The first five atom37 places (N, CA, C, CB, O) and aatype in JSON, in Angstrom:
{
  "aatype": [12, 7, 14, 18, 15, 5, 0, 19, 5, 19, 3, 11, 16, 10, 18, 9, 15, 7, 15, 9, 7, 9, 3, 14, 11, 15, 7, 2, 13, 19, 7, 15, 16, 19, 15, 3, 5, 0, 1, 5, 0, 10, 11, 2, 9, 7, 6, 9, 10, 11, 3, 0, 2, 4, 15, 18, 1, 2, 19, 19, 11, 16, 16, 19, 13, 10, 5, 3, 12, 2, 3, 13, 15, 0, 12, 2, 6, 19, 18, 5, 6, 19, 13, 15, 6, 1, 18, 14, 0, 1, 15, 16, 9, 5, 19, 0, 0, 10, 14, 11, 15, 0, 11, 19, 6, 9, 6, 0, 9, 0, 9, 19, 7, 3, 9, 11, 3, 6],
  "atom_mask": [
    [1, 1, 1, 1, 1],
    [1, 1, 1, 0, 1],
    [1, 1, 1, 1, 1],
    [1, 1, 1, 1, 1],
    [1, 1, 1, 1, 1],
    [1, 1, 1, 1, 1],
    [1, 1, 1, 1, 1],
    [1, 1, 1, 1, 1],
    [1, 1, 1, 1, 1],
    [1, 1, 1, 1, 1],
    [1, 1, 1, 1, 1],
    [1, 1, 1, 1, 1],
    [1, 1, 1, 1, 1],
    [1, 1, 1, 1, 1],
    [1, 1, 1, 1, 1],
    [1, 1, 1, 1, 1],
    [1, 1, 1, 1, 1],
    [1, 1, 1, 0, 1],
    [1, 1, 1, 1, 1],
    [1, 1, 1, 1, 1],
    [1, 1, 1, 0, 1],
    [1, 1, 1, 1, 1],
    [1, 1, 1, 1, 1],
    [1, 1, 1, 1, 1],
    [1, 1, 1, 1, 1],
    [1, 1, 1, 1, 1],
    [1, 1, 1, 0, 1],
    [1, 1, 1, 1, 1],
    [1, 1, 1, 1, 1],
    [1, 1, 1, 1, 1],
    [1, 1, 1, 0, 1],
    [1, 1, 1, 1, 1],
    [1, 1, 1, 1, 1],
    [1, 1, 1, 1, 1],
    [1, 1, 1, 1, 1],
    [1, 1, 1, 1, 1],
    [1, 1, 1, 1, 1],
    [1, 1, 1, 1, 1],
    [1, 1, 1, 1, 1],
    [1, 1, 1, 1, 1],
    [1, 1, 1, 1, 1],
    [1, 1, 1, 1, 1],
    [1, 1, 1, 1, 1],
    [1, 1, 1, 1, 1],
    [1, 1, 1, 1, 1],
    [1, 1, 1, 0, 1],
    [1, 1, 1, 1, 1],
    [1, 1, 1, 1, 1],
    [1, 1, 1, 1, 1],
    [1, 1, 1, 1, 1],
    [1, 1, 1, 1, 1],
    [1, 1, 1, 1, 1],
    [1, 1, 1, 1, 1],
    [1, 1, 1, 1, 1],
    [1, 1, 1, 1, 1],
    [1, 1, 1, 1, 1],
    [1, 1, 1, 1, 1],
    [1, 1, 1, 1, 1],
    [1, 1, 1, 1, 1],
    [1, 1, 1, 1, 1],
    [1, 1, 1, 1, 1],
    [1, 1, 1, 1, 1],
    [1, 1, 1, 1, 1],
    [1, 1, 1, 1, 1],
    [1, 1, 1, 1, 1],
    [1, 1, 1, 1, 1],
    [1, 1, 1, 1, 1],
    [1, 1, 1, 1, 1],
    [1, 1, 1, 1, 1],
    [1, 1, 1, 1, 1],
    [1, 1, 1, 1, 1],
    [1, 1, 1, 1, 1],
    [1, 1, 1, 1, 1],
    [1, 1, 1, 1, 1],
    [1, 1, 1, 1, 1],
    [1, 1, 1, 1, 1],
    [1, 1, 1, 1, 1],
    [1, 1, 1, 1, 1],
    [1, 1, 1, 1, 1],
    [1, 1, 1, 1, 1],
    [1, 1, 1, 1, 1],
    [1, 1, 1, 1, 1],
    [1, 1, 1, 1, 1],
    [1, 1, 1, 1, 1],
    [1, 1, 1, 1, 1],
    [1, 1, 1, 1, 1],
    [1, 1, 1, 1, 1],
    [1, 1, 1, 1, 1],
    [1, 1, 1, 1, 1],
    [1, 1, 1, 1, 1],
    [1, 1, 1, 1, 1],
    [1, 1, 1, 1, 1],
    [1, 1, 1, 1, 1],
    [1, 1, 1, 1, 1],
    [1, 1, 1, 1, 1],
    [1, 1, 1, 1, 1],
    [1, 1, 1, 1, 1],
    [1, 1, 1, 1, 1],
    [1, 1, 1, 1, 1],
    [1, 1, 1, 1, 1],
    [1, 1, 1, 1, 1],
    [1, 1, 1, 1, 1],
    [1, 1, 1, 1, 1],
    [1, 1, 1, 1, 1],
    [1, 1, 1, 1, 1],
    [1, 1, 1, 1, 1],
    [1, 1, 1, 1, 1],
    [1, 1, 1, 1, 1],
    [1, 1, 1, 1, 1],
    [1, 1, 1, 1, 1],
    [1, 1, 1, 1, 1],
    [1, 1, 1, 1, 1],
    [1, 1, 1, 0, 1],
    [1, 1, 1, 1, 1],
    [1, 1, 1, 1, 1],
    [1, 1, 1, 1, 1],
    [1, 1, 1, 1, 1],
    [1, 1, 1, 1, 1]
  ],
  "atom_positions": [
    [[-151.8, -23.14, -174.91], [-152.62, -22.05, -175.37], [-152.14, -21.5, -176.7], [-152.65, -20.96, -174.34], [-152.8, -20.65, -177.3]],
    [[-151.0, -21.95, -177.17], [-150.51, -21.43, -178.43], [-149.27, -22.17, -178.87], [0.0, 0.0, 0.0], [-148.77, -23.04, -178.16]],
    [[-148.77, -21.82, -180.04], [-147.59, -22.5, -180.58], [-146.29, -21.92, -180.02], [-147.58, -22.4, -182.11], [-145.61, -21.13, -180.68]],
    [[-145.95, -22.31, -178.8], [-144.72, -21.84, -178.18], [-144.24, -22.88, -177.17], [-144.92, -20.46, -177.5], [-145.01, -23.75, -176.75]],
    [[-142.98, -22.77, -176.78], [-142.41, -23.65, -175.76], [-142.57, -23.01, -174.39], [-140.92, -23.94, -176.05], [-142.5, -21.79, -174.26]],
    [[-142.8, -23.83, -173.38], [-142.87, -23.3, -172.01], [-141.53, -22.72, -171.6], [-143.3, -24.39, -171.02], [-141.46, -21.74, -170.86]],
    [[-140.46, -23.34, -172.09], [-139.12, -22.86, -171.78], [-138.16, -23.34, -172.85], [-138.67, -23.35, -170.37], [-138.36, -24.38, -173.48]],
    [[-137.11, -22.56, -173.04], [-136.05, -22.91, -173.98], [-134.73, -22.67, -173.27], [-136.15, -22.08, -175.32], [-134.51, -21.6, -172.69]],
    [[-133.84, -23.67, -173.32], [-132.53, -23.51, -172.71], [-131.5, -23.31, -173.8], [-132.17, -24.73, -171.83], [-131.43, -24.08, -174.76]],
    [[-130.68, -22.26, -173.66], [-129.57, -21.99, -174.55], [-128.33, -21.91, -173.66], [-129.78, -20.65, -175.38], [-128.2, -21.02, -172.82]],
    [[-127.44, -22.86, -173.86], [-126.28, -22.99, -172.98], [-126.77, -23.08, -171.53], [-125.29, -21.79, -173.17], [-127.52, -24.0, -171.2]],
    [[-126.37, -22.15, -170.68], [-126.78, -22.21, -169.27], [-127.92, -21.25, -168.95], [-125.6, -21.91, -168.37], [-128.23, -21.02, -167.78]],
    [[-128.54, -20.69, -169.98], [-129.62, -19.74, -169.76], [-130.95, -20.39, -170.1], [-129.41, -18.45, -170.59], [-131.12, -20.94, -171.19]],
    [[-131.9, -20.32, -169.17], [-133.23, -20.87, -169.36], [-134.22, -19.72, -169.5], [-133.63, -21.81, -168.17], [-134.39, -18.91, -168.58]],
    [[-134.87, -19.65, -170.65], [-135.86, -18.61, -170.93], [-137.24, -19.23, -170.72], [-135.71, -18.04, -172.38], [-137.63, -20.15, -171.44]],
    [[-137.98, -18.73, -169.75], [-139.3, -19.28, -169.41], [-140.37, -18.35, -169.95], [-139.46, -19.48, -167.87], [-140.39, -17.16, -169.63]],
    [[-141.25, -18.9, -170.77], [-142.34, -18.12, -171.36], [-143.28, -17.59, -170.29], [-143.12, -18.97, -172.37], [-143.29, -18.08, -169.16]],
    [[-144.05, -16.6, -170.65], [-145.02, -16.01, -169.73], [-145.99, -17.05, -169.2], [0.0, 0.0, 0.0], [-146.5, -17.89, -169.94]],
    [[-146.22, -16.99, -167.91], [-147.13, -17.91, -167.23], [-148.26, -17.11, -166.59], [-146.38, -18.76, -166.15], [-148.04, -16.08, -165.96]],
    [[-149.48, -17.61, -166.78], [-150.64, -16.99, -166.13], [-151.16, -17.93, -165.05], [-151.76, -16.66, -167.17], [-150.67, -19.05, -164.92]],
    [[-152.12, -17.49, -164.28], [-152.59, -18.22, -163.1], [-153.53, -19.37, -163.38], [0.0, 0.0, 0.0], [-154.55, -19.51, -162.71]],
    [[-153.2, -20.19, -164.35], [-154.04, -21.33, -164.7], [-153.44, -22.61, -164.13], [-154.21, -21.45, -166.24], [-152.23, -22.84, -164.25]],
    [[-154.27, -23.42, -163.53], [-153.86, -24.75, -163.07], [-153.68, -25.62, -164.3], [-154.91, -25.38, -162.06], [-154.63, -25.79, -165.07]],
    [[-152.47, -26.16, -164.53], [-152.25, -26.95, -165.74], [-153.12, -28.2, -165.84], [-150.81, -27.35, -165.8], [-153.4, -28.68, -166.94]],
    [[-153.55, -28.74, -164.7], [-154.38, -29.95, -164.73], [-155.81, -29.65, -165.15], [-154.37, -30.63, -163.37], [-156.39, -30.39, -165.95]],
    [[-156.38, -28.58, -164.61], [-157.78, -28.27, -164.9], [-157.95, -27.33, -166.09], [-158.44, -27.67, -163.68], [-158.99, -27.31, -166.73]],
    [[-156.9, -26.55, -166.38], [-157.0, -25.56, -167.44], [-157.8, -24.33, -167.05], [0.0, 0.0, 0.0], [-158.14, -23.51, -167.89]],
    [[-158.09, -24.21, -165.74], [-158.88, -23.08, -165.24], [-158.04, -22.19, -164.34], [-160.12, -23.58, -164.48], [-157.05, -22.63, -163.75]],
    [[-158.45, -20.92, -164.23], [-157.8, -20.03, -163.28], [-158.03, -20.56, -161.87], [-158.34, -18.58, -163.42], [-159.09, -21.11, -161.57]],
    [[-157.01, -20.39, -161.01], [-157.14, -20.86, -159.63], [-157.95, -19.9, -158.77], [-155.76, -21.05, -159.02], [-158.39, -20.28, -157.69]],
    [[-158.14, -18.71, -159.22], [-158.92, -17.72, -158.48], [-159.11, -16.48, -159.32], [0.0, 0.0, 0.0], [-158.61, -16.38, -160.44]],
    [[-159.84, -15.54, -158.76], [-160.17, -14.35, -159.54], [-159.31, -13.14, -159.16], [-161.61, -14.0, -159.36], [-159.35, -12.12, -159.85]],
    [[-158.54, -13.23, -158.07], [-157.75, -12.08, -157.65], [-156.35, -12.13, -158.26], [-157.65, -12.02, -156.11], [-155.88, -13.19, -158.67]],
    [[-155.71, -10.98, -158.32], [-154.35, -10.94, -158.84], [-153.42, -11.76, -157.93], [-153.85, -9.49, -158.95], [-152.47, -12.36, -158.42]],
    [[-153.69, -11.79, -156.64], [-152.87, -12.58, -155.71], [-152.96, -14.07, -156.04], [-153.3, -12.34, -154.26], [-151.94, -14.75, -156.14]],
    [[-154.18, -14.56, -156.22], [-154.37, -15.97, -156.57], [-153.66, -16.31, -157.87], [-155.87, -16.3, -156.7], [-152.95, -17.31, -157.97]],
    [[-153.84, -15.45, -158.86], [-153.29, -15.72, -160.19], [-151.76, -15.59, -160.2], [-153.9, -14.78, -161.22], [-151.08, -16.37, -160.87]],
    [[-151.22, -14.62, -159.47], [-149.76, -14.47, -159.39], [-149.14, -15.68, -158.69], [-149.39, -13.17, -158.65], [-148.11, -16.19, -159.12]],
    [[-149.76, -16.13, -157.62], [-149.26, -17.29, -156.88], [-149.21, -18.52, -157.78], [-150.15, -17.57, -155.64], [-148.23, -19.26, -157.77]],
    [[-150.26, -18.75, -158.57], [-150.29, -19.9, -159.47], [-149.29, -19.73, -160.61], [-151.7, -20.12, -160.03], [-148.62, -20.69, -160.99]],
    [[-149.18, -18.53, -161.16], [-148.21, -18.29, -162.23], [-146.8, -18.6, -161.73], [-148.29, -16.82, -162.73], [-146.01, -19.23, -162.44]],
    [[-146.48, -18.16, -160.52], [-145.16, -18.44, -159.95], [-144.98, -19.92, -159.64], [-144.95, -17.61, -158.69], [-143.88, -20.46, -159.78]],
    [[-146.04, -20.58, -159.23], [-145.98, -22.03, -159.01], [-145.69, -22.74, -160.32], [-147.32, -22.55, -158.39], [-144.88, -23.66, -160.36]],
    [[-146.35, -22.32, -161.4], [-146.11, -22.91, -162.71], [-144.65, -22.72, -163.13], [-147.04, -22.29, -163.77], [-144.02, -23.64, -163.65]],
    [[-144.12, -21.52, -162.89], [-142.71, -21.25, -163.19], [-141.82, -22.15, -162.35], [-142.37, -19.76, -162.95], [-140.81, -22.66, -162.84]],
    [[-142.17, -22.35, -161.08], [-141.4, -23.23, -160.21], [-141.31, -24.65, -160.73], [0.0, 0.0, 0.0], [-140.27, -25.29, -160.62]],
    [[-142.4, -25.15, -161.29], [-142.4, -26.51, -161.86], [-141.49, -26.59, -163.08], [-143.83, -26.93, -162.25], [-140.79, -27.59, -163.27]],
    [[-141.49, -25.56, -163.9], [-140.59, -25.52, -165.07], [-139.14, -25.47, -164.6], [-140.91, -24.3, -165.98], [-138.29, -26.16, -165.15]],
    [[-138.87, -24.67, -163.58], [-137.52, -24.6, -163.02], [-137.09, -25.97, -162.49], [-137.46, -23.56, -161.9], [-135.97, -26.41, -162.73]],
    [[-137.99, -26.63, -161.77], [-137.68, -27.95, -161.21], [-137.33, -28.94, -162.32], [-138.85, -28.47, -160.37], [-136.4, -29.74, -162.18]],
    [[-138.08, -28.9, -163.42], [-137.81, -29.79, -164.55], [-136.42, -29.56, -165.14], [-138.87, -29.6, -165.64], [-135.84, -30.46, -165.74]],
    [[-135.89, -28.35, -164.96], [-134.56, -28.01, -165.46], [-133.5, -28.12, -164.36], [-134.56, -26.59, -166.04], [-132.38, -27.61, -164.5]],
    [[-133.86, -28.79, -163.25], [-132.96, -28.94, -162.1], [-132.53, -27.59, -161.54], [-131.72, -29.74, -162.5], [-131.37, -27.39, -161.17]],
    [[-133.47, -26.67, -161.48], [-133.23, -25.33, -160.95], [-134.25, -25.05, -159.85], [-133.3, -24.25, -162.07], [-135.14, -25.85, -159.59]],
    [[-134.1, -23.89, -159.23], [-135.07, -23.41, -158.25], [-135.26, -21.91, -158.49], [-134.59, -23.7, -156.78], [-134.64, -21.33, -159.39]],
    [[-136.11, -21.3, -157.69], [-136.32, -19.85, -157.82], [-135.01, -19.09, -157.61], [-137.37, -19.37, -156.8], [-134.84, -17.98, -158.12]],
    [[-134.09, -19.69, -156.87], [-132.79, -19.06, -156.61], [-132.0, -18.85, -157.91], [-131.97, -19.91, -155.64], [-131.14, -17.97, -157.97]],
    [[-132.28, -19.65, -158.93], [-131.58, -19.53, -160.21], [-132.12, -18.41, -161.1], [-131.66, -20.84, -160.95], [-131.5, -18.07, -162.1]],
    [[-133.26, -17.85, -160.73], [-133.89, -16.81, -161.55], [-133.11, -15.51, -161.41], [-135.38, -16.6, -161.15], [-132.85, -15.04, -160.3]],
    [[-132.74, -14.93, -162.56], [-131.97, -13.68, -162.54], [-132.78, -12.49, -163.06], [-130.71, -13.84, -163.38], [-132.4, -11.34, -162.84]],
    [[-133.89, -12.75, -163.76], [-134.7, -11.66, -164.32], [-136.13, -12.13, -164.48], [-134.13, -11.17, -165.68], [-136.37, -13.25, -164.94]],
    [[-137.07, -11.29, -164.12], [-138.49, -11.56, -164.39], [-139.1, -10.33, -165.05], [-139.26, -11.93, -163.08], [-138.63, -9.21, -164.88]],
    [[-140.13, -10.59, -165.8], [-140.97, -9.52, -166.33], [-142.39, -9.84, -165.92], [-140.84, -9.38, -167.91], [-142.9, -10.93, -166.17]],
    [[-143.03, -8.88, -165.27], [-144.4, -9.04, -164.79], [-145.29, -8.12, -165.61], [-144.52, -8.71, -163.25], [-145.04, -6.92, -165.72]],
    [[-146.32, -8.7, -166.19], [-147.3, -7.93, -166.96], [-148.59, -7.88, -166.14], [-147.55, -8.57, -168.38], [-149.16, -8.93, -165.81]],
    [[-149.04, -6.69, -165.82], [-150.27, -6.51, -165.05], [-151.35, -5.88, -165.92], [-150.02, -5.64, -163.81], [-151.08, -4.97, -166.71]],
    [[-152.56, -6.37, -165.78], [-153.69, -5.77, -166.47], [-154.02, -4.4, -165.85], [-154.93, -6.69, -166.41], [-154.51, -3.51, -166.53]],
    [[-153.73, -4.26, -164.56], [-154.04, -3.03, -163.84], [-152.91, -2.74, -162.85], [-155.42, -3.13, -163.11], [-152.68, -3.52, -161.93]],
    [[-152.22, -1.63, -163.03], [-151.09, -1.29, -162.15], [-151.54, -1.07, -160.71], [-150.38, -0.05, -162.67], [-150.7, -1.07, -159.8]],
    [[-152.83, -0.88, -160.48], [-153.33, -0.78, -159.1], [-153.17, -2.1, -158.35], [-154.8, -0.37, -159.11], [-153.28, -2.13, -157.13]],
    [[-152.91, -3.19, -159.07], [-152.69, -4.5, -158.46], [-151.23, -4.73, -158.09], [-153.15, -5.6, -159.4], [-150.87, -5.81, -157.62]],
    [[-150.38, -3.72, -158.29], [-148.95, -3.88, -158.06], [-148.63, -4.35, -156.64], [-148.23, -2.57, -158.34], [-147.86, -5.29, -156.46]],
    [[-149.22, -3.72, -155.64], [-148.91, -4.08, -154.24], [-149.31, -5.51, -153.92], [-149.63, -3.12, -153.28], [-148.55, -6.24, -153.28]],
    [[-150.48, -5.92, -154.37], [-150.94, -7.3, -154.11], [-150.03, -8.3, -154.81], [-152.4, -7.48, -154.59], [-149.67, -9.33, -154.23]],
    [[-149.65, -8.02, -156.06], [-148.74, -8.9, -156.78], [-147.4, -8.95, -156.07], [-148.56, -8.44, -158.25], [-146.8, -10.02, -155.94]],
    [[-146.92, -7.8, -155.61], [-145.62, -7.72, -154.96], [-145.57, -8.55, -153.68], [-145.28, -6.27, -154.66], [-144.55, -9.16, -153.39]],
    [[-146.65, -8.57, -152.93], [-146.7, -9.39, -151.71], [-146.52, -10.87, -152.03], [-148.04, -9.17, -150.97], [-145.78, -11.57, -151.35]],
    [[-147.2, -11.34, -153.07], [-147.07, -12.74, -153.48], [-145.66, -13.0, -154.02], [-148.13, -13.09, -154.56], [-145.07, -14.03, -153.72]],
    [[-145.14, -12.08, -154.79], [-143.81, -12.19, -155.37], [-142.77, -12.4, -154.27], [-143.46, -10.94, -156.21], [-141.85, -13.2, -154.42]],
    [[-142.93, -11.68, -153.16], [-141.99, -11.79, -152.05], [-142.11, -13.12, -151.31], [-142.19, -10.64, -151.09], [-141.2, -13.49, -150.57]],
    [[-143.2, -13.83, -151.48], [-143.32, -15.17, -150.89], [-142.35, -16.13, -151.58], [-144.77, -15.69, -151.01], [-141.86, -17.07, -150.96]],
    [[-142.09, -15.89, -152.84], [-141.24, -16.78, -153.64], [-139.8, -16.28, -153.68], [-141.79, -16.91, -155.07], [-138.86, -17.06, -153.5]],
    [[-139.63, -15.0, -153.92], [-138.3, -14.41, -154.0], [-138.05, -13.62, -152.73], [-138.17, -13.5, -155.27], [-138.38, -12.44, -152.64]],
    [[-137.44, -14.28, -151.75], [-137.25, -13.65, -150.45], [-135.79, -13.28, -150.19], [-137.74, -14.56, -149.36], [-135.48, -12.61, -149.2]],
    [[-134.92, -13.71, -151.06], [-133.51, -13.34, -150.93], [-132.94, -13.23, -152.33], [-132.71, -14.39, -150.07], [-133.44, -13.86, -153.27]],
    [[-131.94, -12.45, -152.47], [-131.32, -12.2, -153.76], [-132.38, -12.03, -154.85], [-130.36, -13.34, -154.13], [-132.53, -12.87, -155.74]],
    [[-133.1, -10.94, -154.75], [-134.18, -10.69, -155.71], [-133.63, -10.62, -157.13], [-134.92, -9.39, -155.36], [-132.58, -10.02, -157.37]],
    [[-134.34, -11.23, -158.08], [-133.93, -11.08, -159.48], [-134.23, -9.66, -159.96], [-134.63, -12.12, -160.37], [-135.07, -8.96, -159.39]],
    [[-133.55, -9.26, -161.02], [-133.92, -8.01, -161.69], [-135.36, -8.18, -162.17], [-132.93, -7.66, -162.89], [-135.78, -9.29, -162.51]],
    [[-136.11, -7.08, -162.21], [-137.52, -7.21, -162.59], [-138.02, -5.96, -163.28], [-138.39, -7.5, -161.35], [-137.64, -4.84, -162.93]],
    [[-138.87, -6.17, -164.26], [-139.64, -5.09, -164.88], [-141.1, -5.42, -164.66], [-139.31, -4.93, -166.42], [-141.5, -6.58, -164.74]],
    [[-141.9, -4.4, -164.37], [-143.35, -4.58, -164.24], [-144.01, -3.61, -165.19], [-143.84, -4.36, -162.75], [-143.75, -2.41, -165.16]],
    [[-144.88, -4.14, -166.04], [-145.48, -3.36, -167.12], [-146.99, -3.54, -167.09], [-144.9, -3.79, -168.49], [-147.48, -4.66, -166.97]],
    [[-147.71, -2.44, -167.21], [-149.17, -2.53, -167.37], [-149.47, -2.71, -168.85], [-149.9, -1.26, -166.79], [-148.9, -2.01, -169.7]],
    [[-150.37, -3.64, -169.15], [-150.74, -3.93, -170.54], [-152.24, -3.77, -170.71], [-150.3, -5.36, -170.95], [-153.0, -3.76, -169.74]],
    [[-152.67, -3.64, -171.95], [-154.09, -3.45, -172.25], [-154.9, -4.72, -171.98], [-154.28, -3.02, -173.7], [-156.04, -4.65, -171.53]],
    [[-154.3, -5.88, -172.25], [-155.01, -7.15, -172.06], [-153.99, -8.28, -172.0], [-156.05, -7.4, -173.2], [-152.87, -8.16, -172.5]],
    [[-154.41, -9.38, -171.38], [-153.59, -10.59, -171.28], [-154.4, -11.78, -171.78], [-153.1, -10.82, -169.82], [-155.63, -11.7, -171.84]],
    [[-153.73, -12.89, -172.13], [-154.46, -14.07, -172.6], [-155.53, -14.52, -171.6], [-153.49, -15.22, -172.86], [-155.3, -14.5, -170.39]],
    [[-156.67, -14.9, -172.11], [-157.79, -15.4, -171.31], [-158.26, -14.39, -170.25], [-157.4, -16.69, -170.63], [-158.86, -14.78, -169.25]],
    [[-157.98, -13.12, -170.47], [-158.34, -12.05, -169.53], [-157.66, -12.22, -168.17], [-159.84, -12.0, -169.35], [-158.22, -11.83, -167.14]],
    [[-156.46, -12.79, -168.17], [-155.7, -12.94, -166.93], [-155.41, -11.56, -166.34], [-154.37, -13.7, -167.18], [-155.39, -10.56, -167.06]],
    [[-155.2, -11.53, -165.04], [-154.86, -10.29, -164.35], [-153.36, -10.06, -164.31], [-155.42, -10.3, -162.94], [-152.9, -8.92, -164.15]],
    [[-152.58, -11.15, -164.46], [-151.12, -11.06, -164.38], [-150.5, -12.17, -165.22], [-150.63, -11.15, -162.9], [-151.05, -13.27, -165.33]],
    [[-149.36, -11.87, -165.81], [-148.54, -12.85, -166.52], [-147.1, -12.59, -166.12], [-148.74, -12.77, -168.09], [-146.68, -11.44, -166.03]],
    [[-146.36, -13.66, -165.86], [-144.97, -13.52, -165.41], [-144.08, -14.4, -166.27], [-144.83, -13.9, -163.91], [-144.37, -15.58, -166.48]],
    [[-142.99, -13.82, -166.77], [-141.98, -14.6, -167.48], [-140.67, -14.49, -166.72], [-141.82, -14.12, -168.96], [-140.48, -13.56, -165.93]],
    [[-139.76, -15.43, -166.97], [-138.53, -15.46, -166.18], [-137.35, -15.92, -167.02], [-138.69, -16.36, -164.97], [-137.51, -16.63, -168.02]],
    [[-136.18, -15.5, -166.59], [-134.92, -15.98, -167.14], [-134.12, -16.52, -165.97], [-134.13, -14.85, -167.92], [-133.98, -15.85, -164.94]],
    [[-133.59, -17.72, -166.12], [-132.82, -18.36, -165.06], [-131.48, -18.84, -165.61], [-133.6, -19.54, -164.42], [-131.34, -19.1, -166.8]],
    [[-130.52, -18.96, -164.72], [-129.22, -19.53, -165.06], [-129.2, -20.95, -164.5], [-128.04, -18.66, -164.48], [-129.42, -21.17, -163.31]],
    [[-128.92, -21.91, -165.37], [-128.87, -23.32, -164.98], [-127.49, -23.58, -164.38], [-129.16, -24.27, -166.2], [-126.46, -23.26, -164.99]],
    [[-127.47, -24.16, -163.2], [-126.21, -24.45, -162.53], [-126.04, -23.56, -161.31], [0.0, 0.0, 0.0], [-126.98, -22.89, -160.87]],
    [[-124.83, -23.56, -160.79], [-124.55, -22.81, -159.57], [-124.54, -21.31, -159.83], [-123.21, -23.24, -158.97], [-124.0, -20.84, -160.83]],
    [[-125.15, -20.58, -158.91], [-125.12, -19.12, -158.93], [-124.21, -18.71, -157.77], [-126.58, -18.48, -158.8], [-124.45, -19.08, -156.62]],
    [[-123.19, -17.95, -158.07], [-122.26, -17.54, -157.02], [-122.7, -16.21, -156.42], [-120.82, -17.43, -157.57], [-123.01, -15.27, -157.14]],
    [[-122.71, -16.16, -155.09], [-123.0, -14.9, -154.41], [-121.75, -14.03, -154.47], [-123.44, -15.14, -152.92], [-120.63, -14.52, -154.36]],
    [[-121.96, -12.75, -154.64], [-120.81, -11.84, -154.69], [-120.8, -10.96, -153.48], [-120.84, -10.99, -155.95], [-119.91, -10.12, -153.33]]
  ]
}
């Protein structure tokens, strides 16, 4: 959708660009609800993590951009499907608009390699 990388790795830190709820094969949104779009955005992030030999467990920070903060609860339910233990730090921000009129966009930062529990 633009001149940017899906992810950039610097040393052991993987910076994942914002992902919206578009199926990469069809180029279309997977659904019209924030839940559908959040689920696909997180799935897209999961594929990028897998390509870097990581999993959701490696994610240490996410930023969630919502078109409407009233969708926070629905997005949060989907978010908990993916991040069910050791939640990453997170910011959630309401924005005026998102690319392609998406309802949600999610970006992530992950650490490549072992994450030690403290």
